[in-house]
Backbone as CSV, one residue per row, in Angstrom:
resi,resn,N_x,N_y,N_z,CA_x,CA_y,CA_z,C_x,C_y,C_z
1,MET,10.741,133.858,41.375,10.709,135.179,41.951,11.295,136.218,40.979
2,PHE,12.477,135.853,40.430,13.096,136.801,39.520,12.262,137.039,38.292
3,TRP,11.718,135.953,37.713,10.902,136.092,36.509,9.608,136.824,36.767
4,ASN,9.078,136.688,37.979,7.877,137.453,38.306,8.167,138.935,38.361
5,LEU,9.398,139.241,38.882,9.791,140.671,38.918,9.965,141.244,37.469
6,VAL,10.607,140.415,36.606,10.798,140.809,35.248,9.419,141.020,34.539
7,ALA,8.497,140.113,34.805,7.177,140.169,34.182,6.436,141.450,34.670
8,SER,6.556,141.780,35.952,5.851,142.936,36.483,6.462,144.247,35.912
9,LYS,7.820,144.289,35.813,8.420,145.450,35.200,8.074,145.581,33.722
10,TYR,7.977,144.433,33.085,7.610,144.389,31.656,6.273,145.022,31.426
11,GLU,5.312,144.693,32.274,3.967,145.233,32.140,3.923,146.728,32.602
12,LYS,4.668,147.022,33.647,4.618,148.373,34.210,5.155,149.386,33.210
13,TYR,6.271,149.116,32.613,6.907,150.102,31.726,6.615,149.861,30.227
14,LYS,5.625,149.024,29.987,5.201,148.766,28.578,6.385,148.331,27.665
15,LEU,7.148,147.431,28.132,8.362,147.048,27.394,8.052,146.212,26.198
16,SER,6.789,145.845,25.961,6.446,145.038,24.786,6.873,145.772,23.493
17,HIS,6.746,147.089,23.497,7.120,147.886,22.311,8.629,147.736,22.052
18,LEU,9.412,147.841,23.091,10.855,147.732,22.930,11.230,146.280,22.614
19,ALA,10.534,145.317,23.182,10.852,143.901,22.936,10.639,143.562,21.479
20,LEU,9.572,144.054,20.862,9.313,143.777,19.478,10.436,144.341,18.558
21,THR,10.876,145.525,18.914,11.952,146.169,18.134,13.247,145.391,18.272
22,VAL,13.579,144.919,19.478,14.769,144.141,19.702,14.676,142.807,18.887
23,VAL,13.509,142.223,18.900,13.314,140.972,18.121,13.592,141.217,16.644
24,LEU,13.114,142.334,16.131,13.290,142.694,14.707,14.787,142.927,14.410
25,VAL,15.491,143.644,15.288,16.895,143.891,15.096,17.721,142.601,15.094
26,VAL,17.396,141.713,16.042,18.080,140.419,16.119,17.770,139.588,14.879
27,TYR,16.520,139.617,14.456,16.138,138.849,13.246,16.826,139.383,12.024
28,SER,17.038,140.705,11.958,17.732,141.305,10.843,19.190,140.873,10.819
29,LEU,19.848,140.916,11.989,21.240,140.496,12.075,21.412,139.029,11.703
30,LEU,20.490,138.192,12.206,20.534,136.770,11.905,20.393,136.545,10.411
31,GLY,19.473,137.259,9.790,19.275,137.143,8.353,20.523,137.552,7.595
32,ALA,21.144,138.674,7.959,22.347,139.145,7.300,23.473,138.094,7.372
33,ILE,23.612,137.477,8.527,24.633,136.467,8.699,24.352,135.224,7.752
34,VAL,23.084,134.798,7.724,22.715,133.675,6.928,22.925,133.957,5.433
35,PHE,22.458,135.100,4.992,22.577,135.464,3.542,24.042,135.608,3.133
36,CYS,24.859,136.237,3.996,26.279,136.384,3.643,27.016,135.055,3.644
37,THR,26.585,134.137,4.515,27.163,132.803,4.538,26.953,132.101,3.201
38,PHE,25.762,132.249,2.637,25.475,131.603,1.386,26.025,132.349,0.178
39,GLU,25.905,133.661,0.194,26.143,134.433,-1.013,27.595,135.023,-1.140
40,ALA,28.212,135.293,-0.021,29.582,135.884,-0.114,30.580,135.016,-0.839
41,PRO,30.686,133.714,-0.511,31.634,132.865,-1.259,31.337,132.805,-2.730
42,ASN,30.071,132.743,-3.088,29.642,132.722,-4.513,30.050,134.006,-5.195
43,GLU,29.876,135.143,-4.505,30.267,136.415,-5.097,31.735,136.499,-5.346
44,ILE,32.516,136.021,-4.388,34.001,136.030,-4.545,34.404,135.151,-5.738
45,ALA,33.765,133.993,-5.860,34.075,133.085,-6.982,33.697,133.701,-8.315
46,GLU,32.557,134.406,-8.346,32.128,135.062,-9.580,33.082,136.207,-9.966
47,GLN,33.526,136.963,-8.992,34.459,138.062,-9.261,35.804,137.560,-9.772
48,LYS,36.230,136.409,-9.172,37.487,135.785,-9.599,37.398,135.318,-11.032
49,SER,36.244,134.645,-11.322,36.027,134.123,-12.693,35.944,135.326,-13.690
50,ALA,35.323,136.403,-13.319,35.206,137.551,-14.204,36.559,138.148,-14.441
51,ARG,37.396,138.225,-13.440,38.734,138.774,-13.604,39.575,137.895,-14.519
52,GLU,39.487,136.598,-14.331,40.271,135.695,-15.187,39.812,135.789,-16.670
53,ALA,38.475,135.899,-16.826,37.980,136.050,-18.180,38.403,137.365,-18.813
54,ALA,38.406,138.424,-18.013,38.874,139.738,-18.505,40.341,139.731,-18.884
55,ILE,41.174,139.056,-18.108,42.585,138.990,-18.389,42.822,138.179,-19.676
56,THR,42.088,137.076,-19.826,42.228,136.248,-21.041,41.851,137.071,-22.259
57,THR,40.736,137.799,-22.163,40.301,138.625,-23.303,41.302,139.699,-23.624
58,SER,41.907,140.311,-22.581,42.875,141.368,-22.813,44.114,140.863,-23.499
59,ILE,44.597,139.726,-23.041,45.816,139.118,-23.640,45.523,138.764,-25.111
60,TYR,44.364,138.164,-25.355,44.018,137.793,-26.727,43.948,139.029,-27.638
61,ALA,43.319,140.079,-27.141,43.129,141.304,-27.924,44.490,141.930,-28.269
62,LYS,45.402,141.916,-27.268,46.720,142.534,-27.540,47.492,141.669,-28.549
63,ASP,47.446,140.353,-28.430,48.153,139.494,-29.349,47.556,139.675,-30.800
64,ARG,46.242,139.771,-30.860,45.606,139.941,-32.158,45.986,141.293,-32.803
65,LEU,46.062,142.328,-31.980,46.435,143.623,-32.502,47.909,143.591,-32.997
66,ALA,48.801,142.995,-32.230,50.197,142.938,-32.612,50.367,142.185,-33.943
67,HIS,49.685,141.073,-34.101,49.785,140.284,-35.328,49.160,141.021,-36.510
68,ASP,48.050,141.700,-36.268,47.397,142.447,-37.387,48.320,143.621,-37.814
69,LEU,48.950,144.275,-36.834,49.867,145.373,-37.187,51.051,144.822,-37.986
70,GLN,51.543,143.660,-37.580,52.653,143.045,-38.345,52.252,142.781,-39.788
71,TYR,51.045,142.314,-39.977,50.558,141.964,-41.318,50.398,143.233,-42.205
72,PHE,49.763,144.257,-41.613,49.467,145.460,-42.419,50.686,146.362,-42.657
73,PHE,51.606,146.328,-41.753,52.750,147.264,-41.893,54.104,146.548,-42.029
74,LYS,54.047,145.306,-42.522,55.274,144.548,-42.591,56.289,145.151,-43.626
75,ASP,55.780,145.900,-44.589,56.659,146.504,-45.564,57.049,147.928,-45.265
76,LYS,56.533,148.493,-44.161,56.772,149.875,-43.871,57.558,150.113,-42.582
77,VAL,57.413,149.180,-41.579,58.127,149.412,-40.325,58.770,148.118,-39.933
78,ASN,59.626,148.210,-38.913,60.283,147.034,-38.377,59.304,146.302,-37.473
79,VAL,58.624,145.325,-37.967,57.533,144.673,-37.230,57.969,143.912,-36.039
80,THR,59.243,143.605,-35.962,59.749,142.911,-34.758,59.603,143.756,-33.468
81,ARG,59.558,145.090,-33.690,59.343,145.918,-32.491,57.984,145.773,-31.867
82,LEU,57.035,145.271,-32.702,55.683,145.063,-32.174,55.635,143.951,-31.148
83,LEU,56.649,143.062,-31.132,56.634,141.999,-30.173,57.534,142.283,-28.958
84,GLN,58.113,143.498,-28.927,59.001,143.830,-27.853,58.205,144.330,-26.620
85,HIS,58.966,144.358,-25.482,58.394,144.695,-24.193,57.799,146.130,-24.198
86,ASP,58.471,147.048,-24.860,58.018,148.452,-24.928,56.644,148.593,-25.553
87,PHE,56.394,147.816,-26.582,55.103,147.839,-27.240,54.001,147.270,-26.350
88,LYS,54.328,146.251,-25.555,53.359,145.704,-24.610,53.020,146.722,-23.516
89,LEU,54.035,147.466,-23.067,53.786,148.509,-22.084,52.895,149.603,-22.620
90,THR,53.101,149.888,-23.911,52.298,150.925,-24.569,50.823,150.482,-24.595
91,LEU,50.570,149.207,-24.881,49.210,148.685,-24.902,48.615,148.694,-23.512
92,GLU,49.401,148.351,-22.510,48.868,148.359,-21.124,48.510,149.773,-20.705
93,GLU,49.329,150.730,-21.110,49.023,152.145,-20.828,47.730,152.575,-21.441
94,TYR,47.538,152.088,-22.668,46.263,152.404,-23.396,45.089,151.802,-22.641
95,ASP,45.271,150.573,-22.128,44.199,149.951,-21.343,43.827,150.809,-20.130
96,LYS,44.869,151.327,-19.465,44.610,152.137,-18.280,43.839,153.407,-18.633
97,ILE,44.257,154.056,-19.746,43.567,155.291,-20.153,42.122,155.016,-20.499
98,MET,41.854,153.885,-21.164,40.482,153.532,-21.557,39.676,152.879,-20.473
99,GLY,40.300,152.638,-19.314,39.583,152.018,-18.207,39.470,150.549,-18.344
100,PHE,40.373,149.881,-19.074,40.317,148.448,-19.300,41.421,147.714,-18.544
101,GLU,41.977,148.328,-17.549,43.088,147.742,-16.809,42.585,146.499,-16.039
102,VAL,43.106,145.339,-16.353,42.608,144.103,-15.746,43.685,143.169,-15.230
103,GLU,44.908,143.485,-15.454,45.979,142.521,-15.138,46.590,142.747,-13.754
104,SER,45.992,143.593,-12.960,46.465,143.782,-11.621,45.354,143.522,-10.595
105,GLU,45.696,143.170,-9.385,44.647,142.829,-8.405,43.766,144.070,-8.086
106,GLN,44.465,145.256,-8.074,43.711,146.463,-7.733,42.758,146.871,-8.840
107,ALA,43.045,146.494,-10.055,42.235,146.893,-11.241,40.855,146.349,-11.194
108,VAL,40.666,145.206,-10.595,39.349,144.542,-10.568,38.834,144.434,-9.142
109,ALA,39.225,145.320,-8.287,38.791,145.292,-6.906,37.366,145.814,-6.860
110,VAL,36.414,145.015,-7.356,35.062,145.420,-7.402,34.479,145.364,-5.969
111,ALA,33.726,146.400,-5.627,33.116,146.453,-4.283,32.229,145.269,-4.031
112,LYS,32.432,144.570,-2.936,31.626,143.438,-2.632,30.272,143.871,-2.078
113,LYS,29.224,143.265,-2.550,27.878,143.597,-2.038,27.461,142.809,-0.818
114,TRP,27.947,141.576,-0.747,27.527,140.701,0.363,28.420,140.836,1.562
115,THR,28.391,142.036,2.143,29.019,142.341,3.438,27.911,142.299,4.469
116,MET,28.265,142.514,5.694,27.229,142.574,6.746,26.179,143.618,6.505
117,TRP,26.648,144.828,6.017,25.718,145.847,5.702,24.817,145.486,4.504
118,GLY,25.469,144.848,3.547,24.673,144.390,2.371,23.650,143.343,2.784
119,GLY,24.029,142.443,3.703,23.076,141.441,4.192,21.929,142.070,4.927
120,LEU,22.210,143.059,5.742,21.126,143.795,6.518,20.169,144.529,5.496
121,TYR,20.792,145.132,4.489,20.006,145.789,3.456,19.108,144.798,2.723
122,TYR,19.631,143.668,2.350,18.816,142.624,1.668,17.726,142.096,2.576
123,ALA,18.067,141.900,3.847,17.048,141.415,4.785,15.906,142.402,4.889
124,GLY,16.259,143.689,4.947,15.245,144.740,5.039,14.331,144.788,3.809
125,THR,14.907,144.565,2.633,14.058,144.579,1.417,13.138,143.400,1.341
126,ILE,13.472,142.350,2.054,12.613,141.148,2.046,11.420,141.342,2.984
127,TYR,11.659,141.655,4.265,10.553,141.716,5.191,9.724,142.975,5.048
128,THR,10.237,143.972,4.296,9.363,145.155,4.030,8.653,144.989,2.647
129,THR,9.040,143.925,1.955,8.455,143.590,0.619,8.742,144.672,-0.404
130,ILE,9.813,145.477,-0.205,10.121,146.516,-1.199,10.771,145.853,-2.428
131,GLY,11.885,145.117,-2.168,12.509,144.429,-3.311,12.996,145.323,-4.384
132,TYR,14.044,146.122,-4.126,14.597,147.073,-5.132,15.134,146.314,-6.320
133,GLY,15.674,145.112,-6.095,16.169,144.307,-7.213,17.661,144.468,-7.508
134,ASP,18.325,145.420,-6.801,19.742,145.627,-7.093,20.618,144.579,-6.364
135,LEU,20.045,143.840,-5.424,20.757,142.806,-4.718,19.805,141.631,-4.599
136,ALA,20.220,140.459,-5.051,19.390,139.279,-5.032,20.233,138.023,-4.790
137,ALA,19.622,137.047,-4.176,20.312,135.775,-3.896,20.541,135.044,-5.242
138,ALA,21.733,134.472,-5.378,22.073,133.743,-6.569,22.251,132.246,-6.363
139,THR,22.479,131.844,-5.107,22.647,130.462,-4.783,21.339,129.802,-4.390
140,THR,21.284,128.505,-4.510,20.071,127.765,-4.107,19.781,127.957,-2.605
141,GLY,20.861,127.804,-1.808,20.722,128.004,-0.375,20.246,129.418,-0.024
142,GLY,20.756,130.394,-0.691,20.343,131.784,-0.454,18.876,132.004,-0.790
143,ARG,18.464,131.391,-1.913,17.039,131.568,-2.347,16.098,130.859,-1.414
144,VAL,16.471,129.669,-0.942,15.596,128.979,-0.004,15.518,129.776,1.275
145,ALA,16.682,130.274,1.746,16.688,131.129,2.957,15.847,132.337,2.789
146,THR,15.852,132.946,1.586,15.022,134.112,1.304,13.545,133.830,1.495
147,MET,13.093,132.697,0.973,11.676,132.353,1.050,11.262,132.153,2.506
148,ILE,12.092,131.380,3.231,11.763,131.112,4.680,11.809,132.384,5.464
149,TYR,12.840,133.212,5.175,12.979,134.460,5.927,11.788,135.390,5.681
150,GLY,11.297,135.424,4.444,10.146,136.272,4.172,8.868,135.787,4.855
151,PHE,8.647,134.503,4.898,7.474,133.923,5.525,7.401,134.282,6.972
152,ILE,8.538,134.357,7.637,8.583,134.701,9.051,8.700,136.207,9.282
153,GLY,9.504,136.845,8.454,9.799,138.257,8.667,8.663,139.242,8.305
154,ILE,7.895,138.903,7.258,6.802,139.822,6.874,5.765,139.955,7.976
155,PRO,5.230,138.833,8.540,4.298,139.029,9.676,4.922,139.733,10.863
156,LEU,6.194,139.464,11.098,6.866,140.139,12.220,6.921,141.651,12.029
157,VAL,7.250,142.111,10.837,7.320,143.531,10.527,5.931,144.195,10.607
158,ILE,4.931,143.448,10.102,3.545,143.985,10.192,3.208,144.210,11.658
159,THR,3.577,143.297,12.525,3.256,143.399,13.937,3.990,144.610,14.543
160,VAL,5.250,144.764,14.163,6.061,145.865,14.717,5.530,147.205,14.212
161,LEU,5.192,147.285,12.919,4.657,148.508,12.354,3.316,148.906,12.991
162,ASN,2.508,147.903,13.192,1.209,148.160,13.832,1.417,148.675,15.239
163,ASP,2.344,148.104,15.971,2.583,148.499,17.358,3.148,149.933,17.417
164,TRP,4.195,150.186,16.596,4.767,151.533,16.606,3.870,152.567,15.952
165,GLY,3.042,152.129,14.985,2.128,153.047,14.383,1.080,153.548,15.388
166,THR,0.634,152.577,16.253,-0.296,152.970,17.303,0.319,153.964,18.260
167,ILE,1.573,153.757,18.608,2.304,154.695,19.515,2.426,156.062,18.875
168,LEU,2.785,156.106,17.591,2.946,157.402,16.932,1.621,158.160,16.858
169,PHE,0.566,157.414,16.522,-0.770,158.053,16.425,-1.172,158.620,17.815
170,GLN,-1.004,157.856,18.835,-1.380,158.305,20.172,-0.500,159.534,20.597
171,SER,0.743,159.485,20.151,1.615,160.643,20.496,1.194,161.909,19.759
172,PHE,0.890,161.768,18.460,0.412,162.935,17.690,-0.921,163.430,18.254
173,GLN,-1.761,162.497,18.617,-3.061,162.868,19.179,-2.876,163.641,20.475
174,CYS,-1.999,163.212,21.315,-1.727,163.862,22.611,-1.172,165.273,22.345
175,ILE,-0.210,165.378,21.444,0.352,166.708,21.110,-0.712,167.627,20.555
176,HIS,-1.539,167.096,19.703,-2.621,167.910,19.113,-3.572,168.422,20.228
177,ILE,-3.898,167.585,21.164,-4.779,167.988,22.220,-4.172,169.102,23.044
178,ILE,-2.872,168.949,23.350,-2.164,169.983,24.164,-2.162,171.321,23.448
179,PHE,-1.829,171.307,22.141,-1.807,172.558,21.365,-3.217,173.163,21.220
180,TYR,-4.186,172.274,21.040,-5.559,172.749,20.884,-6.033,173.448,22.113
181,ILE,-5.755,172.842,23.299,-6.189,173.428,24.553,-5.433,174.781,24.793
182,TYR,-4.125,174.769,24.439,-3.294,175.976,24.697,-3.731,177.154,23.832
183,PHE,-3.996,176.869,22.520,-4.278,177.965,21.620,-5.769,178.370,21.632
184,THR,-6.626,177.486,22.017,-8.082,177.816,21.971,-8.658,178.144,23.354
185,ALA,-7.838,177.792,24.394,-8.296,177.995,25.795,-9.588,177.241,26.046
186,CYS,-9.792,176.188,25.270,-11.001,175.353,25.441,-10.576,174.063,26.062
187,MET,-11.224,173.706,27.175,-10.830,172.502,27.919,-11.468,171.215,27.342
188,THR,-12.331,171.386,26.343,-12.926,170.203,25.733,-11.951,169.612,24.757
189,GLN,-11.652,168.314,24.895,-10.712,167.662,24.020,-11.294,167.400,22.662
190,PRO,-10.561,167.697,21.556,-11.064,167.423,20.205,-11.093,165.959,19.944
191,GLU,-11.922,165.543,19.057,-12.043,164.141,18.717,-11.063,163.784,17.589
192,GLY,-10.101,162.932,17.877,-9.167,162.459,16.863,-8.227,163.534,16.379
193,VAL,-7.567,163.238,15.289,-6.612,164.195,14.639,-7.233,164.677,13.331
194,PRO,-7.301,165.964,13.133,-7.909,166.537,11.866,-7.211,165.907,10.615
195,LEU,-8.004,165.743,9.567,-7.504,165.191,8.314,-6.402,166.056,7.765
196,LYS,-6.603,167.379,7.791,-5.617,168.287,7.217,-4.279,168.160,7.919
197,LEU,-4.315,168.009,9.261,-3.093,167.843,10.033,-2.413,166.514,9.659
198,ALA,-3.177,165.464,9.524,-2.622,164.165,9.189,-1.963,164.204,7.814
199,LEU,-2.655,164.822,6.856,-2.104,164.929,5.484,-0.837,165.826,5.478
200,GLY,-0.887,166.880,6.297,0.285,167.758,6.352,1.492,167.061,6.935
201,LEU,1.263,166.216,7.976,2.392,165.459,8.550,2.921,164.459,7.565
202,LEU,2.048,163.786,6.822,2.456,162.855,5.815,3.277,163.526,4.708
203,LEU,2.812,164.663,4.247,3.519,165.417,3.185,4.900,165.882,3.721
204,GLY,4.899,166.372,4.925,6.161,166.819,5.517,7.172,165.656,5.663
205,PHE,6.645,164.468,6.075,7.486,163.293,6.193,8.086,162.922,4.873
206,VAL,7.285,162.934,3.826,7.745,162.530,2.459,8.749,163.519,1.958
207,LEU,8.520,164.787,2.116,9.424,165.848,1.624,10.746,165.788,2.374
208,PHE,10.639,165.610,3.686,11.852,165.543,4.516,12.746,164.323,4.099
209,GLY,12.079,163.147,3.986,12.776,161.915,3.592,13.366,162.084,2.200
210,SER,12.652,162.713,1.273,13.188,162.933,-0.088,14.441,163.792,-0.066
211,GLY,14.413,164.830,0.756,15.535,165.724,0.885,16.786,165.016,1.450
212,VAL,16.530,164.156,2.447,17.660,163.405,3.073,18.312,162.488,2.038
213,PHE,17.512,161.742,1.264,18.063,160.841,0.290,18.785,161.617,-0.790
214,SER,18.220,162.775,-1.191,18.881,163.587,-2.225,20.280,164.021,-1.780
215,LEU,20.400,164.422,-0.506,21.683,164.873,-0.004,22.665,163.722,0.149
216,LEU,22.174,162.597,0.702,23.090,161.479,0.983,23.569,160.794,-0.283
217,GLU,22.696,160.731,-1.317,23.036,159.997,-2.514,23.438,160.881,-3.677
218,ASN,23.458,162.187,-3.464,23.773,163.187,-4.489,22.819,163.083,-5.663
219,TRP,21.526,162.945,-5.390,20.489,162.858,-6.358,19.818,164.223,-6.535
220,THR,18.999,164.312,-7.586,18.080,165.458,-7.669,16.979,165.247,-6.679
221,PHE,16.258,166.316,-6.362,15.152,166.165,-5.415,14.110,165.210,-5.942
222,PHE,13.830,165.227,-7.241,12.836,164.331,-7.770,13.238,162.880,-7.670
223,GLU,14.535,162.621,-7.872,15.039,161.237,-7.704,14.874,160.787,-6.270
224,GLY,15.190,161.674,-5.332,14.971,161.344,-3.923,13.508,161.125,-3.596
225,PHE,12.683,161.981,-4.140,11.265,161.826,-3.952,10.698,160.542,-4.501
226,TYR,11.135,160.216,-5.730,10.731,158.941,-6.338,11.138,157.768,-5.497
227,PHE,12.412,157.727,-5.065,12.903,156.619,-4.269,12.165,156.502,-2.941
228,PHE,11.890,157.613,-2.333,11.198,157.599,-1.015,9.781,157.088,-1.179
229,VAL,9.122,157.513,-2.235,7.694,157.116,-2.464,7.635,155.608,-2.750
230,ILE,8.509,155.119,-3.600,8.429,153.665,-3.929,8.852,152.850,-2.752
231,SER,9.667,153.394,-1.831,10.029,152.690,-0.606,8.867,152.656,0.376
232,LEU,8.223,153.873,0.464,7.057,153.980,1.396,5.884,153.092,0.986
233,THR,5.686,153.017,-0.325,4.542,152.242,-0.825,4.894,150.809,-1.162
234,THR,6.198,150.454,-0.929,6.742,149.105,-1.187,6.565,148.695,-2.616
235,ILE,6.596,149.680,-3.542,6.543,149.339,-4.944,7.935,148.930,-5.379
236,GLU,8.059,147.890,-6.138,9.379,147.429,-6.611,9.841,148.370,-7.738
237,GLY,11.026,148.861,-7.624,11.523,149.760,-8.682,13.055,149.892,-8.564
238,ARG,13.641,150.379,-9.671,15.093,150.570,-9.719,15.361,152.085,-9.916
């Protein structure tokens, strides 16, 4: 009885459109969790390894510099001062000025990409087939999950886009009919949406999206336009 009521309401209020969107949202969240599970630990390990390598390089460079200075100026200055703590602090200050500070935890606090938001972003680039390339799976598990996720996600998104595209088209068609009748006082409904109106809506959508990206990312308008177009056409680009 309960499920019959749910089914009747589902058909009455056309909830299939909402249901598809909910499925896509849940699928996106699931994908983000899976990708972060595989990739986040690997990212942390890589950042730790990079920090250790940077510290090793920094220590070696400072020791090499101290010994080279001892050799070249052994007859002119008191070279023992080159091995003192004050000289080490001077080198560390130089590192900070040049942006090479690596011996503190804060100095290498690189922003992590594989957060929940990063996972959602990556999931979106897979099932929309955009593939910006700035975030990619590095582990075997993550790459296998990417392939499986794409096989399921791409058809799902095509279905959702087709469904919502139909709704948008019917909405624009209805609005066009209302305006047509209001401004022409003609009760005959026009056939379809004029090509000029469709192209105008598309151009307006592209320009609006370009402006939004330009403001949010502090880009030039052309950069926002380029990004929006390659996203809209699913062309891979950086």
